[in-house]
N, C-alpha and C positions, 0 to 999 in steps of 0.2 A: 748421838754425835753432835758436838758443838761446833759452831763457826769459830775459826781462829787461825792463827799462824803458829806453826810448830818449828822448833829447831832441835835437831838431834845431833849427837856426837858420840865418839868413843872416848870414855874417860882415860883410857891408856894413852891417847894422843896428847893429853895434858899432864901426864905423869912426870915428865922431865922438868917441868916448872913447879913441881910440888902440888899440882892441881891449880884450879882457878875458880873464880866466881864468874858465872855466865849470866849476863843480863841481856834481856831481849825487850825492846820497846817497839810497839806497833802503833802508829798514829797517836802517840802520846800516852798509851797504856803500857806499863812495864811489869815484868816478872823477872825474878832472879833466883839462882840456886848454885850450890857448889857443883863443880864438874864431876865429882864422885871419885870413888876409889878405882884405881886402875884394874881391879879384878872384876868390876861390873861390866857387862857386855856393852851397854849403851846408856846414855843420859838423854833426857828429853825435857823440854820446857815449852809450854804453850801459853800464848796470850789470847784469851777469849775475846771474841768480838760479838756485836749484836747478831742474833740468829738470822735476821732478815737483811743483813748488810748488802748482799748482792755482789755482783762481779766487779768489784772496785779494785783499783790499784792503790796500794797504801805504802807509805814509807816504813822501812824496817831498820832498826839500829841494833847491832850486836856489840856489846862491850865485854871484853875478856880481861879480867884482872888477876894476874898471877898471885897465888897464895904466898909464895916466898919472895916477896919484894918485886921490884919491877913496876913499870908504869902500865896503866890500863891501855889497851888498844881497842879502838872503836872502828867498826866497819858499818857501812850503810848500804842499803839496797832498796829495791821495790818489790813488793809482793803483789802478784796478780792473783786475786782470789778466784777459785774455780768451784763450780757446783759439785757437791758430792751427795749422792742419795744412797746411803748404806743399805736400805731395804729394797732397792730396785728402782727402775726408771720412773715408775708412776706412783711411788709410795713416799710418804713422809717418814722421817724428817728430811728437810733440805738443809744442808750445811754449806757454808762458803769457806774454803780452806786454801792454805798455801803452806809449803814446808821447805825448809832449808837445812843445811848441815853447817855446824860450827867447826871450822878447820883451824888449827892453831897457827898455820902459816898463811893461808889464803883468806881467812875470815869467813864471811857469809857466802856460801856456795850452794849450788843446787843439791838437793838430797837425792836426786835421781841416781840410781845405781848404788846407793849407800849400802855398805856391807858391814856386818858385825865382825867380820874376820879382820884381825889386826894388820894383815899385809895387803889388804885390798884398798883401792883408792876411795 
């Protein structure tokens, strides 16, 4: 498990605009990819961070650029990194992570409760 900030989304949410390019920047490091085909259950993009970064709060920027014209829309937020120990409480590795959801209307929102079902919030 790597330290980083992840953004997830349902490609079907971006289908109406013909898809989009999703760009995520965390503390100056950026990654981007296409939102994907509406038939895919979900899309995900992660920006890796130094493994030993710790419980920092970092700036996050999400830019959504519609594939079929339209202006890019940028959303900003703060990521509070939390400790994850995938092999148990006293085992290595230790990763520092945060996750968000890319919403075509609300922008950068909490991924808590994210569902792969098309009619769920």
